[in-house]
N, C-alpha and C positions, 0 to 999 in steps of 0.2 A: 246434412251438416258433416263437415270434415274436421278432423282434429289432428294436430301434431302430437304423436305419442311421446315425444321427448326421449325416445329410446334409441340406442345405437349399439352396435357390437363393440367388443373391446378394441377391435382394430380401427374403429371410427366410422363404420358404415351405418348410416341412419336407416331406421325402419321406415317403410313406406307409410304415407298418411292413410288413416283408416277412418271409419265412422262407427257410431254406436250399433249400426245394423251390419257391421262387417266391413269388407273392403280393405282391410289391412290384416297383417299377420296376427295382431292382437288388437282389441278395441282401444285400449289405452284411455278409457273414459273415467273409470272410477278410482276413488282414493283407496290406498292400502288399508285393510282392516286394522283398527287400533288394538284389537284383542282376538284371541283364538275363538272365543264365544261372544255372542252379542249381549249387551246389557238388556235385561228384560224389563219392559215398562208395563204398568197397569195403573188403574185408578181406584178400583174397588178393594183389592187386596194383593199381597205378594208374600210368598214364602220361599225360603232357601233352606234346604236340609242337606245332610251329608250323603244321601242316596236318593235316586229318583223315586223309588217306591215310598220312601218316607215323605218326600215332598208331596206326592200324590195323595197320601192319607190326609195330610194337613189341608191340602187344596180342596179336597172333597168336603171337609168340615166347613171351610169358608164358603164354598158354593151353597151349602145348606143353611147359611146365615149365621154360623158361629163367628165369634170374635177372635182376635189374635191369640188370646190365651187358650180358648177352646182348641184352636188349630195346633198351637204349640204343644199342648199336653197330648193330644191325639198323636201328633208326630213323635213326641217323646216316647210314648208307649210303643209305637211302631218301630222306632229306632232300637229299642231293647230287644226286638225280635229280628229285624232285618240286618242291623249292624251289630250283631251280638259279639263280633270280634273286637268291637271298639267300645261298646257300652253295654250295661247289663241292668235288668230290672232290680237286681240285688246290689247295684252299684250306687253311684252318686249322680246328682243333677243340680248343679248351681243354676239359679234362674234369676233373671231380672224381668220385671213387668212394669209397663207404663200404661195406666188407665187413660182412656180417651179424655183429652183436655186437661190432664193433671200437670201440675208444675214440677212434680217430683217423680222419682222412680223407686219402686220397692224391690228389695232383694229377698228371695226365698232360699233359705239355707238347706237345700236338698243334699246336704253332706252330713253323714252320720258321725257319731261320737264313739270314743273308746268306752269300753265297759267300766263300771265303777270299781271293779276289782283289778283293773290294769294298773300296774305300778312300774314306773321307769326303772328303778333300781333292781327290782326283782327280775324283770324281763331282760335287762341288759346283762345281769349276772347269769341267769339261767341259760341264755343262748350265746354267751360270749360276745356281746355287742352286735349280734346279728338279729335280723327279723325274718326268719324262714317262712316262705310262702306256704300256704295250705290251711292255716288257721290262726296262727299267732298274731299277725297284724290285722285281723278282722275287726272292723268297726260296725256299728249298727248300719244296716242298709238305709241310705237316705233318699234314694231316687223316688220310691213310691210315695213317701210323705211329701216330697217336693212336688210331684205331679198333682197329687190329690189336694194339697194345700193351695197351690196356684189355681186349680180349677174351682175349688170352693170359694176362694176369696175374689177371684178376678174373672172367672168364666161365667157362662150362661147355660151351657148344655148339660144334659144328664150323663152320668158316668157310663152307663151301658152304651150309649150312642158314641161316646168318645173312644171307648175301648174295642168296639166291634171289629174294626179293621185289623188291629193288632192280634186279636184272638184268631181271626180267620187266617192270617199269615202264619201264625204259630201252629195252628191245628192242621191246615191243609198244606202248608209249606209254600215255597216259592223257588223258582230256578235261580241258581247263583250266577251272577255276572262274573266275568273273568277275574276282575280285581279282587272281589270279595272272596272268591274261591282261592286265589293265590294267597291272600292274607291268612285264611284259615289253615292252609297247608303249611305256611311258614310258622304260624303260631303253634302248630302241633308239637314243635320241639319243646314248648313250654307246657301246654295242657296235656300233652301225651303222657306225662307222669301219673295222671289221675284217670283211673278206669271209668269213673262216672262221666268224665268229660269226653273221653274217647268214644263212648257209646253213642253220644249225641252227634259229635262233630267229626268223627272218623268211624262211622258205622262199618263193622266188619274189618276194622283196622286199615281201611283204605281212605285217603283224603278225598273229599268231595271235589269234583272238578266243575268247570264252567258248564252250565246247563243242568247240572244235577240239582235235585230238589232237596232243600233243607227243611226237614219237618221236626218240630219241637213239641211233642204232645204233652210232656209234663209242664212246660212253660205255658202252653195253651190252657191247661187245666187251672193253673194258678191264676192266670189272668181272668178266666171265666168265673172263678170263685169270687174274685173281687167285684166283677161286674154284677154277679148274681146277688151278692150281699147288698149292693146299692139298690138293685131292682126290688128285692124282697122288702127292704126298709121303706122304699117309696110306696109299694103296694099296701104296706101296713099303715100308711098315713104320714110318713116322715117327710120333711121338707127336702128340697134338693141337697142343701148343705148337710142335713142330718144323714141322708142316704150316702153321701160321699164319706162322712165320718164312720158309717158302719163298715165300709170297705177298709178304711184306715185301721179300725179296731181289729178287724179280722187279720190283717197282715201283722200288726204290731202287738196284739194282745191275745190272739187266738192260737190255733194249732200250727199255723204257718210260722209264727214267731218261735214256738217251741221246737219245731223241726230245725229252724236255723240255729238256735242255741245249742241243741243237742249235737248237731253236725260239727259246729265250731269247737265245742268242748272236747269232742273226741279227737280233735286235731291240735289240741294244746292252746286254744284261744281263750279269750277273757270276756266273753259275753254271757249275760244271764237274762232270764225272761224279764226281769224288772228293768233292764237297760232298754229293751225294745219298747216295753209298755210306757215308759216315761218319755220316749223320744217324740219330738215334734219339729218339723221344719220351720224354724223361726222366720218371721217376716219383719224386716227392719228397713228404714230408709237407706238407699244406696248412696255411698259417698260420691262426691263429684269434684271436678276441677274445670276451670274455664279455659277453653282452647279456641281462639278465634271468636266466632259468633256462637259457639256451642258450649253448653254445660254437659260435660262428658261424665256420665254416671257409670260406676263399675261395681263389681261384686266386692263385698267387704274383705277384711284381712284374714278370713277363714279361706280365702282364695288369693291367688297372686294378681287378681284384677287391678289392684292399686298400682301395680307397675305401669300399666297403661296410663293412668292418670298422672303419676309422678314423671314419667318420661315425657309425656306431652307438655306438662308444665315446665319442665326443664328446657325442652326444645323451644317453646314459645319465648322463654326468657333468654335464650341463646340467639334469637333472631332467625329462626329456621325459614321464615317466609322471605328472607332476603338472600337465601343461599341457593345456588344453582342445583336443580334436581340431577341426581346421578353423578355428581362431581365427587372428588376426593373429600372436599370439605363436608358435603352432605353425608357421605358414608361415615366419616369420622365423628361428626356430631351425633348421628343416630347411635352409633356403637357406644359412645361415651355416655350419652344420656341413659341408655338402657343398662349400661354397666353400673351406673350410680343407683338406678332404681332397683336392680337386683341386689346390690349391696344393702339397700334399705330392707329388702325382703329378709335378708340374712340377719339384719340387726333388730328388726322390729315387728315383722308380720307374724301373726298367729291368731288363735281364737280370741276375738275381741273381748270375751268375757274374762280373760285371764291376762292379757297383755297390758303393759304399762302405758303405751303410747297409742293414742287414738288415731283413727283415719284422718280426722280433722287436723290434728297436729302435723301429721305426715304430709298433708296437702296445704299447709299454711303458706301464705305468700312469702314470708321471710325465709322459711325453711327451703322452699323450692328455689328461691333466689340464691341462697347460700350454696345449694347443691349445684346450680348452674355455674356458679363462680369457680367451681373446682375443675371444670373442663378447660383444658389448655391445648396447645399446639401439638402435644405429643400424647400418646396413649397413657392413660393414668396407670400407676403401678397396679400390678395384678392383685386383685383380691383373690381368696382361695377359689380355684376354678375347676371345672370338669376336665378330666384327662383327655378325652377324645370325643367323638360324636355323641352328643347328649341324648337326644330323644330315641326311644325305641320305636319299633315299626308303627302299628296302629295303636293309638292311645286314647282317643276320645272321638266324639263327633260333635256336631253343632246344629242348631236350629234357630232361625230368626224369622219372625212374622210381623208384618205391619198391616193394619186394615184401614178402611176408608175413614174411620173416625180418629185415626192417629193413635189407637191403642197398639202397643208393641210388646213383643215377647222375645227374649233371647236366652238361650240355654246351651250349655256344653256338657251333656250327659257323658258319663265315662265309666270305666272299670272293665278291663279286658279279660277274656277267658283264660289267659295264661297266668293270671294272678291268683286264682283260687279254684278249687275243684267245684264242679256242678253238684248241687244238692239234688240227688236223683228224684225224690218225690216232688220237688218244686220246680226243677228245670232252671234254677238260677244259681249264681254264686253269692257268697257273702262278701261284701266290699272289703278288699285288702288295702284300702287307702291309708291304713296305719303306717305303711311304708314311707309316707311323706312326713311323718312326725320325726323329731330329732331325739336321739337317745343321749341328750346332753342336758343335765340339770341346769336350770336357769335360762336356757335358750327360749326365746319367745314362742317357738314352735315345738317345744318339748312335749313328749308324750305325757298326757295328764289324764287321770281318771275322769270320765265324763267330758273330756275336751275334744274339740274338732281339730284334726290336722289342717294346716294350711295347704290346700290342694292347688295343683297347677291349672285345672280347668277354670275358665273365667268368661264373663260375658260383659257386654258394653251396650248401653243405650244412651245416646246423646240427644239433647233437646235444644232446638235452635229457634230463631225468630219466626213469627207467623206460624206457630205450631208445627215447625219442622221436626222430624224425628229421624234418627239414624241408629239402626240396630246392627250390631256386629257380634260374631262369635267365631271360634276357630278351634280345631283340634291340634295336638302336637306337643304335649308336655311343656318343657321350658320354652319352646318356640312360640307357643300360643300368643302370649302378650307381645312378643317382638313382631310377629307377623301382623297383628292387629294394628299396632302403632304405625308400621310402615305403610299399610294399606290406607289408613286414615290420612297420613301425610300426602300420599299420592293423590288422594281425592280432594282434600280440603285445601292443601297448600299449592298443589301443582295442577289442579283442575282436571284431572282425569275422570273418565266415567267410572261408575262402580265396577264394571267388569274389567276395564283396563287397569284400575287401581289394584284389584286383587291378583291380577296376573303379572304385575310389574316385578322385575327381579328383586330379590330380598337378600338381606344379610342376617346372619345369626351369630351373635357374640356369646361366649361362654365363660366369662370371667367371674365365676361365682360357684359355690358348691351346688351340685345338681339337686333337683327337686326330689329325687327318689333315693331311698336307702340303697347303698351306704353313703350317698352324697359325695361321690368321688371328686377329688381335687386335682387339678393339673395346671398346665400353663395357659396363659391368655390366648384364646383362639377366636378367630372370626371365620365363619363359613360364608363364602360368597358365591351366589348363583351366577352362572353364565349370563351375560347381558350387561354387567357393569363395565367390562372392558379392562384390558391390561393396564391402561394408564391409571385407573382407579386402584387396581390391585397393587401396582408398584408404589403408588402414592401412599397407600395405607401401610405397606411394609416399611416405608421410610419414616412413618410416624410411630413405628414401634408395634404394630399389630402383626400377629402371626396368622397367615392366611392358609385356609384349606379350600380348594376349589370344589364347588358343587356344579352339577350339570343344570341346564335350564329345566324348569318345571319339576324341580326336585320334590319328591314326596315328603321328605322330612322337613321341608320349609313351611309346612302347615297348609291349611286350606281355609282361607278367610271367606266367610259367608256374610253378605252385607245387603241391607236394604236402606235406601235413603228416601224419605218422604218429604216432599216440598209442595208448595202451592203452585198449580199451573196457571197459564195465562187467563183462563176463565174463572179462576178462583176455586177450581176443583183440586183435590189432592192428587198429586202425581207421584207414583211409586217407581223407583228404579232399583233393580236387583242385580247383584253380581255373585256368581258361583265359581269359586276358585277351580281352575282346570287341573290343579295338581293332584286332586283326588276325585271321588265320585260325587261331589256336590252338584246339586241340581236346583234350578230356580223355576218358579212359575209365578204368573201374575195375571190379573184380569182387570 
């Protein structure tokens, strides 16, 4: 077979004809790859996590017969060891779970609360309107309760089996890849102020490099104690769920809890033993919006997940499916829809136990239609905005899992090691997520005794026809929900594969107060990744947007991890996974 390559030099000289076995300068047979990485396909299970080691931990659970939640929780514990620069066992873990065959999705609030003694007026006065890191913004660690609650309610496996890989990684250590080593080195400017953190992550005062082994013995001991508590309870005749509860009690009502409280109190924080003893990761139905053929479920308003639902609802009502992909109109519509949704965050989001407006009201058809009607041919007037580049370096990670039965798990565990000092005997930090509360009385996200802050990490699980499932999550602060929305548009509206969808160039608008204290305000800005083209950039400027150029594959543009489960030609489940190339995300499937 001979083929015309269709190639010629710039001066017009045609390339000789070639064949698949050679005979030409290049074969010229195959199509250009649609993405830097391939979409990964499977039928039995699929997992995407923020690091290859974390994906492998979850994959091994799936190989052993665990379900999506078993794998997600095992990967979650592993992420608290391997991606310690992005998330922490003492941090947070917003979670969504879909049980096999269920028509709804459950949200697990692995986000802690302020202590009962925390008082907005007192804290604002004491620190002059600041929230100094180290102890003051500490809230109850929510991740452990999130992992354990999800496993107890929706998993099938024993806790020691789920935790064994994380314990081994912490105890024996693992060699750092270049990117994780670079993150730790950069973050040393933050955690370097605390001796207890330097001892672990800069032993001997020298940053760890690529190939160096990170060993975390105190963290390993804490994890082992939780595992042993469950094993001992099981040996004494407890059920699986009761054994998991024994681990929960050890962390939140035993000497671990007391060590956390004492450490935080010494640094000016507002936690007491009773705050931890009373804490539980609530399980509630996840709010949803209709988008095309999908019911898109998101984390409730204790997270910014509702921005995904509101923005998609606005874009559906704006006719996004009739707009050319990558055009000026597309970019403008996406920017404006997200701008409106972030304005809603500022106006109404907060712990739903205390806010006046429900998620159902925020997603009401008439309300979304009214919001869509505000979009015009020019950039909307600036709401209070961030001054310059919003997200900090590494901020969160993400885990998504779907199995052959259609069960799904999505989580965005978080809290970085530059946010609080390591508690030396435990090897963890205490979540500093209080920095996402507002020191403004009457604000829906105001600091409240016993209240959760509205946090930036968010998760998504969409349910479609014929038992289709679509799980997504992403790290990146205020970028998280913007990246998820754009990846969903690329796939559902413009027909790209999961991998091509998560790699497509993205925009990041910042017309709102930032999610982190002191919630800086600036001019309306739009960060545009290379790939949109000068015509789009100039068109946006003409519409009133202020543009800042991003290079292609920009780290700060987030890292969307996604799995789409549909029915194959033979009636079997087909799983397609995409792992964003902007960070260290990694997909596996079987």
